[in-house]
C-alpha atoms as one frame of an Amber mdcrd trajectory, in Angstrom:
protein
 -40.379 165.193 -45.100 -37.514 167.303 -46.496 -33.932 165.980 -45.924 -33.063
 168.973 -43.713 -35.866 168.140 -41.317 -34.780 164.485 -41.202 -31.251 165.588
 -40.322 -32.506 167.879 -37.551 -34.697 165.138 -36.101 -31.743 162.753 -35.952
 -29.611 165.431 -34.355 -32.220 166.081 -31.678 -32.426 162.364 -30.854 -28.656
 162.186 -30.393 -28.579 165.315 -28.230 -31.466 164.016 -26.125 -29.580 160.790
 -25.426 -26.487 162.806 -24.427 -28.537 164.993 -22.055 -30.083 161.908 -20.451
 -26.675 160.307 -19.966 -25.241 163.471 -18.401 -27.906 163.535 -15.694 -26.285
 160.560 -13.991 -22.626 160.753 -12.899 -20.325 158.156 -14.414 -19.324 155.328
 -12.059 -15.913 155.695 -10.428 -13.513 152.806 -10.717 -11.126 151.770  -8.018
  -7.564 152.952  -8.628  -5.316 150.079  -9.645  -1.611 150.167  -8.957   0.287
 149.769 -12.247   2.030 146.444 -12.577   5.809 146.642 -12.926   6.935 145.809
 -16.454  10.690 145.935 -15.945  12.809 144.464 -13.181  14.071 147.105 -10.714
  17.437 148.699 -11.494  19.908 148.089  -8.668  23.180 148.627 -10.543  22.633
 151.028 -13.482  25.940 150.374 -15.240  25.662 146.597 -15.020  22.013 146.704
 -16.114  22.807 148.983 -19.055  25.538 146.632 -20.284  23.262 143.589 -20.028
  20.387 145.322 -21.826  22.754 146.505 -24.568  23.841 142.909 -25.167  20.188
 141.855 -25.511  19.475 144.758 -27.880  22.492 144.037 -30.126  24.086 147.312
 -29.055  27.872 147.372 -28.730  28.767 148.940 -25.392  32.388 150.003 -24.882
  33.315 151.113 -21.359  36.364 153.386 -21.107  37.921 155.318 -18.204  37.688
 158.836 -19.671  36.994 160.900 -22.787  40.555 160.558 -24.079  40.116 156.803
 -24.056  36.700 157.308 -25.645  38.345 159.062 -28.590  40.690 156.104 -29.035
  37.767 153.676 -28.832  35.890 155.590 -31.544  39.041 155.490 -33.690  39.134
 151.689 -33.338  35.489 151.409 -34.397  36.094 153.605 -37.453  39.064 151.429
 -38.396  36.656 148.486 -38.716  34.384 150.133 -41.313  34.960 151.145 -44.949
  36.789 154.416 -45.647  34.730 157.493 -46.331  33.142 160.559 -44.812  31.860
 160.585 -41.238  29.066 162.819 -39.939  29.729 164.344 -36.509  27.545 166.370
 -34.177  29.088 169.815 -33.873  29.639 170.178 -30.136  32.637 171.484 -28.156
  33.427 168.055 -26.653  33.292 166.221 -29.972  35.306 168.978 -31.684  38.004
 168.459 -29.070  38.100 164.700 -29.653  37.860 164.788 -33.447  41.606 164.906
 -34.142  41.771 161.223 -33.184  39.200 160.258 -35.822  40.359 161.907 -39.019
  42.932 159.324 -40.101  42.432 160.323 -43.738  38.649 160.687 -43.437  36.705
 163.859 -44.078  34.396 165.081 -41.315  30.998 166.543 -42.136  29.919 168.595
 -39.125  26.219 168.822 -38.352  26.466 172.628 -38.465  27.246 172.296 -42.193
  23.992 170.509 -42.996  22.320 167.099 -42.903  24.348 163.896 -43.358  24.931
 162.630 -46.877  23.672 159.188 -47.841  27.304 158.245 -48.481  28.339 158.887
 -44.866  29.944 155.790 -43.398  29.208 156.624 -39.771  27.604 159.153 -37.448
  29.276 160.212 -34.220  27.070 162.018 -31.731  26.464 162.716 -28.082  23.102
 161.955 -26.427  20.704 163.400 -23.891  20.693 160.335 -21.624  21.311 156.607
 -21.396  18.550 154.439 -19.910  19.802 151.523 -17.805  16.374 149.871 -17.550
  16.091 149.198 -21.287  19.588 149.812 -22.653  18.240 152.768 -24.634  19.830
 155.979 -25.871  17.810 159.197 -25.712  18.727 161.634 -28.491  17.224 164.908
 -29.640  17.457 167.194 -32.653  20.457 168.798 -30.932  22.438 165.572 -31.416
  23.133 166.196 -35.083  19.595 166.622 -36.409  16.858 164.193 -37.381  18.978
 162.288 -39.886  21.961 161.753 -37.598  20.674 158.525 -36.066  19.188 156.938
 -39.205  21.190 157.771 -42.355  24.639 156.230 -41.841  25.042 152.448 -41.436
  26.952 152.937 -38.159  25.955 155.212 -35.260  28.538 155.835 -32.538  27.309
 157.551 -29.377  29.850 159.116 -27.017  28.478 159.485 -23.477  29.645 159.868
 -19.900  28.543 158.048 -16.775  26.751 161.195 -15.544  24.236 160.704 -18.379
  23.272 157.197 -17.244  19.877 157.180 -15.506  17.877 154.260 -14.092  14.721
 154.403 -16.213  12.759 156.179 -18.936  10.927 158.440 -16.471  14.266 159.716
 -15.167  15.548 160.245 -18.711  12.513 162.310 -19.685  12.671 164.265 -16.427
  16.320 165.064 -17.150  15.400 166.247 -20.635  12.615 168.409 -19.206  14.863
 169.971 -16.577  17.504 170.832 -19.183  14.881 172.382 -21.502  15.654 169.747
 -24.140  11.945 169.237 -24.771  11.263 172.947 -25.246  14.290 173.629 -27.448
  14.185 170.695 -29.869  11.788 169.555 -32.566  11.998 165.899 -31.608  13.239
 163.366 -29.062  13.913 159.741 -29.889  14.654 156.644 -27.808  16.966 154.242
 -29.646  16.924 150.709 -28.298  19.465 148.671 -30.218  20.518 148.427 -33.826
  17.812 148.761 -36.473  16.456 145.315 -37.347  13.398 143.388 -38.466  12.335
 139.767 -38.789   8.976 140.372 -40.474   9.774 138.239 -43.516   9.977 134.513
 -42.754  11.372 135.341 -39.296  14.805 135.997 -40.787  16.625 138.707 -38.844
  17.756 141.552 -41.101  19.993 144.254 -39.651  19.804 147.864 -40.787  16.153
 147.702 -41.828  15.201 151.283 -40.944  18.483 152.747 -39.718  22.046 151.829
 -38.718  23.138 148.211 -38.744  25.438 148.941 -35.822  24.829 151.040 -32.725
  27.922 151.565 -30.556  27.829 153.336 -27.205  31.230 154.494 -25.963  30.679
 155.196 -22.274  33.335 157.128 -20.368  33.404 156.587 -16.615  34.838 160.087
 -16.194  33.883 163.246 -18.062  37.447 164.586 -18.116
C-alpha cells in the first residue's frame, strides 16, 4: 500500500476515536476551594517588614519623601563611588539633589543603564505585604533597571502598599500599567542562589542588595 494511503488510514483511525469520545460528555468534577498558601495579612506594614527580613531585603521606613531622599543618600554613601542610574520621574527628579554628592546621574530617559552603574534608584508600581515583594514595570527605568546594577534602591510610599499579589495586579490593571508597558516583574528579595553545594551566593542574576525606602507620607 502506498505511504500516502497508510497515512490517511492512520488519520482516519485517530479522527474516529475523537468522534467516539465526543459523543459522551466529559465528567464534571466537584469544585474544590483553593487551599490558602499564605497566612492572612492583618497588618500590611508589619507583614511587609517581616517578609522583607526573610527575603534579605533591606526595608527602611521614613516619615516622608524628604526623609526618603536622606535615606537614599545614606545608602549611596555605603557603596563605591560611581555613576547611578535613576528612573526619570518627576518625584525622583525632585529628590535627586540629595544624591549627587559628586556622583553622575544617568537618567532612564537617556538610555539603558551602563554595566558600570553602581546603583539603580527607581519607583515601583506596588509593594506586596503578603510576600514582601516589589512590583515593577518597564516604566520604572526599563528592563535593565532592576538587574544591571549591584544595588537596587526602590523609593515608595505607603499608598503603594497592598495586602497581596491579587491586589497588586488589580492596581496595575486599573492604572493601565499592564496595557502601557512591555513587562511587569515581581521582585522578592535580593538576587541569590544556593545551587552549588548549598552555598548561598548573592547577586547571582541581579542586584546583591535590594533596598526599599518606604515613606509613610507622600509629601
